[in-house]
TORGU-440427 format. One record per residue: residue in three letters; x, y, z of N, C-alpha, C in turn. Coordinates in steps of 0.2 Angstrom, whole numbers, plus 5000, padded with zeros to 4 digits. Example, Ala and Ser with C-alpha at 12.3 -4.5 7.8 and 13.67 -1.06 7.14 Angstrom:
  aa  n_u  n_v  n_w ca_u ca_v ca_w  c_u  c_v  c_w
 ALA 5066 4972 5039 5062 4978 5039 5066 4984 5039
 SER 5064 4989 5035 5068 4995 5036 5064 5000 5039
//
This chain:
  aa  n_u  n_v  n_w ca_u ca_v ca_w  c_u  c_v  c_w
 MET 5742 5467 5746 5741 5471 5740 5740 5478 5742
 THR 5743 5483 5738 5741 5490 5740 5735 5493 5736
 ALA 5732 5498 5738 5727 5501 5734 5730 5505 5728
 SER 5729 5503 5722 5731 5506 5716 5726 5509 5712
 PRO 5725 5515 5711 5719 5518 5708 5720 5518 5700
 LEU 5715 5518 5697 5715 5520 5690 5715 5528 5689
 VAL 5719 5530 5684 5720 5538 5684 5719 5540 5677
 SER 5718 5546 5676 5717 5550 5670 5722 5555 5668
 ALA 5725 5554 5662 5730 5559 5660 5727 5566 5659
 ALA 5720 5566 5659 5717 5573 5658 5717 5577 5664
 LEU 5718 5574 5670 5717 5577 5677 5724 5578 5679
 LEU 5726 5584 5679 5733 5586 5681 5733 5588 5689
 ALA 5730 5584 5693 5729 5585 5700 5730 5578 5703
 PRO 5732 5577 5709 5732 5571 5713 5725 5568 5713
 HIS 5724 5562 5710 5717 5559 5710 5718 5551 5709
 GLY 5712 5548 5710 5712 5541 5708 5705 5538 5709
 PHE 5704 5534 5704 5697 5530 5704 5699 5523 5706
 PHE 5697 5522 5713 5700 5516 5716 5695 5510 5714
 THR 5698 5504 5714 5694 5498 5713 5693 5495 5720
 ARG 5691 5489 5720 5689 5485 5727 5695 5482 5730
 LEU 5701 5483 5726 5707 5479 5728 5711 5483 5733
 GLY 5715 5480 5738 5720 5483 5742 5718 5486 5748
 GLY 5712 5483 5751 5710 5485 5758 5710 5480 5763
 VAL 5706 5481 5768 5707 5477 5774 5700 5474 5776
 SER 5695 5476 5772 5688 5473 5773 5688 5465 5771
 ALA 5683 5462 5774 5683 5454 5773 5676 5452 5770
 GLY 5675 5446 5768 5669 5443 5766 5667 5447 5759
 LEU 5660 5448 5759 5657 5452 5753 5660 5459 5753
 PHE 5663 5462 5758 5665 5468 5757 5673 5469 5755
 ALA 5676 5463 5754 5683 5462 5752 5684 5466 5746
 SER 5689 5471 5746 5693 5472 5752 5693 5479 5753
 LEU 5693 5484 5748 5694 5491 5749 5687 5494 5749
 ASN 5682 5492 5753 5676 5495 5753 5676 5501 5757
 CYS 5674 5507 5754 5675 5513 5757 5668 5517 5759
 SER 5663 5513 5759 5656 5516 5761 5655 5515 5768
 LEU 5653 5521 5771 5652 5521 5778 5644 5520 5780
 SER 5640 5519 5775 5633 5518 5775 5631 5511 5775
 GLY 5635 5506 5774 5634 5499 5774 5635 5495 5781
 ALA 5635 5489 5781 5636 5485 5787 5643 5483 5788
 ASP 5648 5485 5784 5655 5484 5786 5657 5487 5792
 ASP 5662 5484 5795 5665 5487 5801 5668 5494 5799
 ARG 5666 5498 5804 5668 5505 5802 5675 5506 5803
 ASP 5679 5503 5807 5686 5504 5808 5689 5502 5801
 ALA 5687 5496 5798 5690 5494 5792 5689 5499 5787
 VAL 5683 5502 5786 5681 5506 5781 5685 5513 5782
 MET 5686 5515 5788 5691 5521 5789 5698 5519 5787
 GLU 5700 5513 5788 5707 5512 5786 5707 5511 5778
 ASN 5702 5509 5775 5702 5509 5768 5702 5516 5765
 ARG 5698 5520 5768 5698 5527 5766 5705 5530 5767
 ALA 5708 5529 5772 5715 5532 5773 5720 5529 5768
 ARG 5719 5523 5766 5723 5520 5761 5722 5523 5754
 ALA 5716 5525 5753 5715 5528 5747 5718 5535 5747
 ALA 5717 5539 5752 5720 5546 5753 5728 5545 5752
 ARG 5731 5541 5756 5738 5541 5756 5740 5539 5749
 ALA 5737 5535 5745 5739 5532 5738 5739 5538 5733
 ILE 5736 5544 5735 5737 5550 5730 5741 5555 5734
 GLY 5744 5553 5739 5748 5558 5743 5745 5563 5747
 ALA 5739 5561 5749 5734 5566 5753 5734 5563 5760
 ASP 5733 5568 5765 5732 5566 5772 5725 5563 5773
 PRO 5725 5557 5776 5719 5554 5777 5714 5558 5781
 ALA 5716 5563 5785 5711 5567 5789 5708 5572 5784
 SER 5711 5573 5778 5708 5578 5774 5703 5576 5769
 LEU 5701 5569 5770 5697 5566 5765 5689 5567 5767
 LEU 5685 5571 5763 5678 5572 5764 5674 5568 5760
 GLY 5668 5566 5763 5663 5563 5759 5656 5565 5760
 LEU 5651 5564 5756 5645 5566 5757 5640 5561 5759
 THR 5634 5562 5761 5628 5558 5761 5625 5558 5755
 GLN 5626 5554 5750 5624 5554 5743 5617 5552 5742
 VAL 5613 5556 5738 5605 5555 5738 5603 5555 5731
 HIS 5607 5554 5726 5605 5554 5719 5602 5560 5717
 GLY 5604 5566 5719 5601 5572 5717 5606 5576 5713
 ALA 5605 5583 5714 5609 5588 5710 5612 5593 5714
 GLU 5612 5592 5721 5615 5597 5726 5622 5597 5726
 VAL 5626 5603 5726 5633 5603 5726 5635 5607 5732
 VAL 5640 5605 5736 5643 5608 5742 5649 5612 5739
 THR 5649 5618 5741 5656 5622 5739 5659 5623 5746
 ILE 5666 5622 5746 5670 5622 5752 5675 5628 5751
 ALA 5674 5634 5752 5679 5639 5751 5683 5641 5757
 ALA 5687 5646 5757 5692 5648 5762 5688 5649 5769
 ASP 5690 5645 5774 5688 5646 5781 5681 5643 5782
 ASP 5678 5640 5777 5672 5636 5778 5673 5630 5782
 PRO 5668 5629 5787 5669 5623 5791 5669 5617 5787
 VAL 5672 5612 5789 5672 5605 5785 5671 5599 5790
 TRP 5669 5594 5787 5668 5588 5791 5673 5583 5789
 ARG 5675 5578 5794 5680 5574 5792 5679 5567 5793
 THR 5673 5564 5793 5672 5557 5794 5669 5554 5788
 GLY 5667 5558 5783 5664 5555 5777 5656 5555 5777
 ASP 5654 5557 5783 5646 5557 5784 5644 5565 5783
 GLY 5645 5567 5777 5644 5574 5776 5637 5576 5774
 PRO 5636 5582 5772 5629 5584 5770 5626 5580 5764
 ARG 5619 5580 5764 5615 5577 5759 5616 5581 5752
 ALA 5620 5578 5748 5622 5581 5742 5626 5576 5738
 ASP 5627 5577 5731 5630 5572 5727 5636 5575 5723
 ALA 5638 5581 5725 5645 5584 5722 5648 5589 5727
 MET 5654 5589 5727 5658 5594 5731 5663 5598 5726
 VAL 5664 5604 5727 5670 5608 5724 5673 5612 5729
 THR 5680 5613 5728 5684 5617 5733 5690 5620 5729
 ASP 5693 5626 5731 5699 5628 5729 5704 5628 5735
 ARG 5703 5624 5740 5707 5623 5745 5712 5617 5745
 PRO 5718 5618 5744 5723 5612 5744 5724 5608 5750
 ASP 5721 5610 5755 5721 5606 5761 5716 5601 5762
 LEU 5711 5600 5757 5706 5596 5757 5706 5590 5751
 THR 5703 5585 5752 5703 5579 5747 5695 5578 5747
 LEU 5693 5577 5741 5686 5576 5739 5685 5569 5737
 GLY 5680 5565 5740 5679 5559 5738 5671 5557 5737
 VAL 5670 5553 5732 5663 5551 5731 5663 5543 5730
 ILE 5657 5540 5732 5657 5533 5733 5652 5531 5727
 THR 5654 5525 5724 5650 5522 5719 5650 5515 5718
 ALA 5645 5512 5715 5645 5504 5714 5640 5503 5708
 ASP 5641 5507 5703 5638 5506 5696 5637 5513 5694
 CYS 5635 5518 5698 5634 5525 5696 5641 5528 5693
 ALA 5641 5533 5690 5647 5536 5687 5651 5541 5692
 PRO 5657 5540 5694 5661 5545 5698 5664 5550 5693
 VAL 5663 5556 5694 5666 5561 5689 5670 5566 5693
 LEU 5677 5566 5691 5681 5571 5695 5683 5576 5690
 PHE 5684 5582 5693 5685 5588 5689 5691 5592 5691
 PHE 5695 5596 5687 5700 5600 5689 5701 5606 5684
 ASP 5701 5612 5687 5703 5618 5684 5710 5620 5685
 VAL 5715 5619 5680 5722 5621 5682 5723 5628 5684
 ALA 5720 5632 5680 5721 5640 5681 5720 5642 5688
 GLY 5714 5639 5691 5712 5641 5698 5713 5636 5703
 GLY 5716 5631 5701 5717 5625 5706 5711 5623 5710
 ILE 5706 5623 5706 5699 5621 5709 5697 5614 5707
 VAL 5695 5610 5711 5693 5603 5710 5686 5602 5712
 GLY 5684 5596 5709 5677 5594 5710 5676 5587 5710
 ALA 5671 5584 5713 5670 5577 5713 5662 5576 5713
 ALA 5659 5572 5708 5652 5571 5708 5650 5564 5707
 HIS 5645 5562 5711 5642 5555 5710 5636 5556 5705
 ALA 5636 5553 5699 5631 5554 5694 5628 5547 5692
 GLY 5623 5545 5696 5619 5540 5694 5614 5543 5688
 TRP 5610 5539 5685 5605 5542 5680 5601 5547 5683
 ARG 5598 5546 5689 5594 5552 5692 5598 5558 5692
 GLY 5604 5558 5695 5607 5564 5696 5610 5567 5690
 ALA 5612 5563 5685 5614 5566 5679 5608 5569 5675
 VAL 5602 5566 5675 5596 5569 5672 5594 5576 5676
 ALA 5595 5576 5683 5593 5581 5687 5598 5587 5686
 GLY 5604 5586 5683 5609 5591 5682 5615 5592 5687
 VAL 5617 5586 5690 5622 5587 5695 5629 5588 5692
 LEU 5630 5586 5685 5636 5588 5682 5637 5595 5680
 GLU 5631 5598 5677 5631 5605 5676 5631 5609 5682
 ALA 5628 5607 5688 5628 5611 5694 5636 5611 5697
 THR 5639 5605 5696 5646 5605 5698 5650 5610 5694
 VAL 5650 5610 5688 5653 5615 5684 5652 5622 5686
 ALA 5645 5624 5687 5643 5630 5689 5646 5632 5696
 ALA 5646 5627 5700 5649 5629 5707 5657 5630 5706
 MET 5660 5627 5702 5667 5628 5700 5668 5635 5697
 ALA 5664 5637 5693 5664 5643 5690 5663 5649 5695
 ALA 5659 5648 5700 5658 5653 5705 5664 5654 5709
 LEU 5668 5649 5709 5675 5650 5712 5680 5653 5708
 GLY 5678 5654 5702 5683 5657 5697 5685 5653 5691
 ALA 5683 5647 5690 5685 5643 5685 5681 5645 5678
 ARG 5684 5644 5673 5681 5644 5666 5679 5637 5664
 PRO 5673 5636 5662 5671 5629 5660 5676 5626 5655
 SER 5678 5631 5650 5682 5628 5645 5689 5626 5647
 GLY 5691 5628 5653 5697 5627 5656 5697 5621 5661
 VAL 5691 5618 5662 5690 5612 5666 5691 5606 5663
 ALA 5694 5601 5666 5695 5594 5663 5691 5590 5668
 ALA 5687 5585 5665 5683 5581 5669 5684 5574 5666
 CYS 5684 5569 5671 5685 5562 5669 5679 5558 5672
 ILE 5676 5554 5668 5671 5549 5670 5674 5543 5672
 GLY 5673 5540 5678 5677 5534 5680 5673 5528 5679
 PRO 5675 5522 5682 5672 5516 5681 5665 5516 5683
 CYS 5660 5514 5679 5653 5513 5680 5650 5508 5676
 ILE 5644 5506 5677 5640 5501 5673 5640 5504 5666
 ARG 5642 5500 5661 5642 5502 5654 5637 5499 5650
 GLN 5635 5502 5644 5629 5500 5640 5628 5493 5639
 PRO 5633 5489 5638 5631 5482 5637 5628 5478 5643
 SER 5630 5481 5649 5628 5478 5655 5621 5481 5658
 TYR 5620 5487 5656 5615 5491 5659 5608 5491 5655
 GLU 5604 5486 5657 5597 5485 5654 5593 5489 5659
 VAL 5588 5493 5655 5584 5498 5659 5577 5497 5656
 GLY 5572 5499 5660 5565 5499 5658 5562 5505 5655
 ALA 5556 5506 5654 5553 5511 5651 5553 5517 5655
 ASP 5553 5516 5662 5553 5522 5667 5559 5526 5666
 LEU 5565 5523 5666 5571 5526 5666 5572 5530 5659
 ARG 5570 5526 5654 5571 5529 5647 5566 5535 5646
 ASP 5560 5535 5649 5555 5540 5648 5558 5546 5652
 ALA 5561 5545 5658 5563 5551 5662 5569 5554 5658
 VAL 5573 5551 5655 5579 5554 5651 5576 5557 5645
 LEU 5572 5554 5642 5569 5558 5635 5564 5563 5637
 ALA 5561 5563 5643 5557 5569 5645 5561 5576 5645
 ARG 5567 5575 5647 5572 5581 5648 5574 5583 5641
 GLU 5576 5578 5636 5578 5580 5630 5577 5574 5625
 ALA 5573 5575 5620 5571 5569 5616 5577 5567 5612
 ALA 5582 5571 5611 5588 5569 5607 5592 5564 5611
 SER 5591 5563 5617 5595 5558 5621 5593 5551 5619
 ALA 5588 5550 5615 5587 5543 5612 5593 5540 5610
 GLY 5598 5543 5607 5604 5540 5605 5608 5536 5610
 PHE 5606 5537 5616 5610 5534 5621 5607 5527 5623
 PHE 5602 5525 5620 5598 5519 5621 5598 5515 5615
 VAL 5600 5508 5616 5599 5503 5610 5594 5498 5613
 SER 5591 5494 5609 5586 5489 5611 5589 5484 5615
 GLY 5586 5482 5620 5588 5476 5624 5586 5470 5621
 SER 5588 5464 5625 5587 5458 5623 5580 5456 5624
 ARG 5576 5460 5629 5569 5458 5631 5565 5464 5628
 LYS 5558 5462 5628 5553 5467 5625 5553 5473 5631
 ASP 5552 5479 5628 5552 5485 5632 5558 5485 5637
 ARG 5564 5483 5635 5570 5485 5638 5575 5488 5633
 TRP 5579 5492 5636 5584 5495 5632 5591 5495 5636
 GLN 5596 5496 5632 5603 5496 5635 5605 5504 5635
 PHE 5606 5506 5641 5608 5513 5642 5615 5515 5643
 ASP 5618 5520 5639 5625 5522 5639 5625 5528 5644
 LEU 5626 5526 5651 5627 5531 5656 5633 5535 5655
 ALA 5639 5532 5653 5645 5536 5653 5644 5541 5647
 GLY 5641 5538 5641 5641 5543 5635 5636 5548 5637
 TYR 5631 5547 5641 5626 5552 5642 5629 5557 5647
 CYS 5633 5555 5652 5637 5560 5656 5642 5564 5652
 ALA 5645 5561 5647 5650 5565 5643 5646 5570 5639
 ALA 5640 5568 5636 5637 5573 5632 5634 5579 5637
 ARG 5632 5578 5643 5630 5583 5647 5636 5588 5649
 LEU 5642 5585 5650 5648 5589 5652 5650 5593 5645
 GLU 5649 5590 5640 5651 5594 5634 5646 5600 5633
 ALA 5640 5599 5634 5635 5604 5633 5636 5609 5638
 ALA 5639 5608 5644 5640 5613 5649 5646 5617 5648
 GLY 5650 5615 5642 5656 5619 5640 5662 5616 5643
 VAL 5662 5610 5646 5669 5608 5649 5674 5607 5643
 GLY 5680 5609 5644 5685 5609 5639 5688 5602 5637
 THR 5689 5598 5642 5692 5592 5641 5688 5586 5645
 ILE 5686 5581 5641 5682 5576 5644 5685 5569 5643
 ASP 5687 5565 5648 5690 5559 5647 5685 5553 5650
 VAL 5685 5547 5648 5681 5542 5650 5685 5536 5651
 ILE 5685 5533 5657 5689 5527 5659 5685 5521 5657
 PRO 5687 5517 5652 5683 5511 5649 5683 5505 5654
 ALA 5679 5506 5659 5679 5500 5664 5671 5499 5665
 ASP 5669 5493 5665 5662 5491 5667 5662 5488 5674
 THR 5659 5491 5678 5658 5489 5685 5655 5482 5686
 LEU 5649 5481 5682 5646 5475 5683 5649 5469 5680
 ALA 5653 5470 5674 5656 5465 5671 5663 5463 5673
 ASP 5665 5466 5679 5672 5465 5681 5672 5464 5689
 PRO 5669 5458 5691 5668 5457 5698 5675 5457 5702
 GLU 5680 5455 5699 5687 5455 5702 5689 5462 5705
 ARG 5687 5467 5701 5690 5473 5702 5685 5478 5705
 PHE 5678 5477 5704 5673 5482 5706 5667 5479 5710
 PHE 5665 5482 5714 5658 5481 5717 5653 5483 5712
 SER 5647 5480 5712 5642 5482 5708 5635 5481 5711
 HIS 5631 5487 5711 5624 5486 5714 5620 5482 5710
 ARG 5620 5482 5703 5616 5478 5699 5618 5471 5699
 ARG 5625 5469 5700 5627 5462 5701 5624 5460 5707
 ARG 5624 5464 5713 5621 5462 5719 5613 5460 5718
 THR 5610 5465 5715 5603 5464 5713 5601 5458 5710
 LEU 5605 5456 5704 5604 5450 5700 5605 5444 5704
 ALA 5609 5444 5709 5611 5439 5713 5606 5438 5719
 GLY 5601 5442 5720 5596 5442 5725 5597 5446 5731
 GLY 5602 5450 5731 5603 5455 5737 5609 5453 5741
 GLY 5609 5456 5747 5614 5455 5752 5619 5461 5752
 PRO 5624 5460 5757 5628 5466 5758 5632 5468 5752
 ILE 5634 5474 5751 5638 5476 5746 5643 5482 5748
 GLY 5649 5482 5745 5654 5487 5746 5653 5492 5740
 HIS 5657 5497 5741 5657 5503 5736 5665 5505 5735
 GLN 5666 5507 5729 5672 5510 5727 5672 5518 5729
 ILE 5678 5520 5730 5679 5528 5731 5683 5530 5725
 SER 5682 5537 5723 5686 5541 5719 5687 5547 5722
 VAL 5694 5549 5722 5696 5555 5726 5700 5560 5721
 ILE 5700 5566 5723 5704 5571 5720 5706 5577 5725
 ALA 5712 5579 5724 5714 5585 5728 5718 5590 5724
 ALA 5717 5596 5726 5720 5602 5722 5728 5601 5724
 PRO 5732 5602 5718 5739 5602 5720 5742 5607 5725
 ARG 5746 5605 5729 5749 5610 5734 5755 5614 5730
 GLY 5755 5620 5733 5760 5625 5730 5759 5627 5723
//
């Protein structure tokens, strides 16, 4: 089986939101695990990452990745900036570049991967948006970093990839309070859960609203639930509910068009 990503018609650049299918990893990491921070065999992970790059027509050596920390830091890679090539990049949760020789990748297993493209400037971005990063402003910071390279927010297209969706995402008062502390109007992204003092959080809808408020011109959402679809997706929450153990991660990648 080959690595076949989900794609968005809104992103007119080579990109893909990959599932867990089409790789070489075994066991609980089967099969397209692309995380270098877990217990999987590194050679297998590097082959999986190479497959993802080739699937969108990119050179595997061009694929970059971050040390993701659930924050709002963005790395900008402009002309002649030094780059890393192993996926063990700086501590940040988003990247932007206008260089067509680079491919940007983010790793997720319930958090939202968000890919960005500005057609006019050939500028791309990739962000890892868990609830903490989204509340902290990682999506707005990504748009701002693209604007610093010359993009107009209204000309940017963004797509929110597969993540844990509201029917699966039960949260406690701590998460809800943190979201509402920033903006009380965000209460609309919560509905009552099946247990007392629990709510179901709409992470994808919250991310879309933050992108809209940042002025992003086109916003797409891929309707896939990572927790509810074990055949296609790794899920941190599913692993937690099962009592722990090793876990793989999906990769989402984007590259600026060449020429």
